[in-house]
C-alpha angles and dihedrals in degrees: 000000000000091000091051091053092046091053091045093053090059090064114081096210092052091045089055091048092050090049091050090049091050092051091051089051090055090051091051094050091047091051090050089064096051110096121214108267114263096021132115109230092193091061090048090052092052091048092047092054088061095038099051097083104124145047095261092053090050090050092049090051091048097049091047092054092237092306091127092064094060096027093236126180087263094051093120089056118185093315095106090055092048091049091045092052091051092048093049091046091053091046091054087063094047101039116058093204092058090045089056090051090050090055094039098095127241096336092050092050090050090057091048089051091050090051089050090055093052092048089048092056092047092050091045090052092051094046092045092052093049092047095046094049095041097046091038090060087054092059099263095143121078094227136004115262135146093240096055097091097040092049092047091048091050093049094047094046092046090048092054092047089048091054090050089052092049090050091054091047091052090051090051102038105015139048127294130345106335097213090051091049091052089050092048094050093050093049095046090051087073093060096098092052091049092050089049091050091052091048094050092045100047112010108034114116092003126129120262093253093050091045091053092049092049091046091052091048093048091049090049092050092047091048090051092050092048091048090050091049091051091049091049092047096046101033116111142154116232114212110203117236124193122198117211118241118240137174119243110184105312095335131086115223131184124022092124128131127230139155142228111231115215111188121220090228098042095160096047115204094326095102092053092047092049093047096045092048094050095046093045096048094085090048091050092050093051090058087072100031124064113238131178107254091215095051125106090245091058091051092050090050090049088050090054094045109099089205088074097050123109093012110144090214093060106026095163091067088065088076084081088070089062089057089046092054093045091051092049091054092045093049091046090057092043097049093044091050092058097043100042118050112188093185092055092048091049091050092049091049091050092050092051094045096253127141141170110247109256093012124097117234121255123027096002088057091048091050091048092051091047093052092047091047092051091054092049093047093056090049091050093045093051090047090051090049093053093052094042095047097046098079090046090056090050091050095047105037101032097027091235117169123249113299109199096183094062127073118017093000092059092055090051092049093051093045095048095046091050091046092049094049090050089051091053092048091048091053091049092050091047090051091052091052091049091052090052096050 
C-alpha cells in the first residue's frame, strides 16, 4: 500500500487528484462543525448521550462524522444518498423501464444517477423535517419562533445535497468513489474518541506494565479483526468457464478460458444496515413518544435494543441478538437474490458458447451457480455477523462505551481503502498505456 502511494505521488495528475480530494475532506470536516442556526448544540449533545443506545445510532453517528452530536448543517451525512441508491437499485429489479435504463449504456446510467439525486433530496427533506420537529420539541432551539423548523429543514437538506455534490466532484476530479471517500472520512473522524474510550475502559488507573500488556493485546485483537474483514471483503470463489472453439471463415475463434467470481460477502454491508435500521426504529420512535417503562411494549423495545444485549444483569434481553443474526442472514440471501441472477448468467454463457467444465449448459448450469452462491452467501452472512456482533459483546459484557470504528464501520473502512488503492493503481496503469501509445 505504501509503495503504491509513493509511486502515485510521482505522477503529477495523481498528485493533483489527491490534493483535490484532501481539500474536499477539509471542507467536509469544517462543515461538520457548523451548527444549524438557532440551535443549542449542548442540548443536542445531552440528548444524544441518552439516544445513542443501539448499533444503528452508533452507525448514524459514525457516517455523519460526529455531526449528529452538535446538530451541524451536515448532520444528515451521506445516509440519504446511501438509502436512495439502495431504493433505486431495488426499483430497477421491480420496474422494467428502470431495468432497461440500467442496461442502456452510459446515457441510461446517467438517468439512473439523476433519479438517485432526486430521491436523495426527497429523503433528506423527510428526515430533516422529522429531526427538526422531534428535536425541536425536546428544546433544541434557543428560542421559540415559527421559522425555526423551516430554517433547520432547509439547512439539513442543503447540507446533505452539498455532501452528495462533493462526493460526485471527488469521483470526477479526485481519487476513488467520492461517496465512499466521504463515508470513509466521516467514519475515521471518530478514531480519537474510540481510542479514548478504549483507554478509559481498559487502561485508566493501571500500572505501566499492565497498560503496555493491555495495549499490545488490544492492538493484536484489532489487527485480527481488520485481517478478518479484509479476508471477508476480498474472498471469492472463481468458477472456471470454458468457451468452445469454432471456425468463422478462415479464423478460429473462442477456445479461451475465463471464470465467474462469486464473492464471499456478495451483499456487502447492506444486510447489517437493513437489520440495524429495522430493529432500532422502535427505539428511535420512543425517544419522541412517552411510553410506560413497565408496559409490554417497553419490554419489547428493550429486547430489540442492541445496547441491552450480552449484559450479565439482564441475560434474557440477549435473545434479541438471535433475531439480529437471523435477520442478517435473511437479508443477505434476499439482497443477493436480486443482484445476482444465475439463470441470466447461464443463458448468456450458453449464447456465447461458454460452459462450466463437467456441467451441462442451461438449467444444470443455473442450478450449479445457485447452489454455489447459497454456500457463499451463508459464509459471508456469518462473517458479517461475527464482525457486527463483536462491538456489542464488548459493550454488554465489559461495559465498554460505544465504538464506532468496529462492526459495520470497519467493513466500510476496509472496503473503501481497498477500492481507492485499486483506483490509484488503475490510473497509473492507464497512464503507462497512454505514454506507450
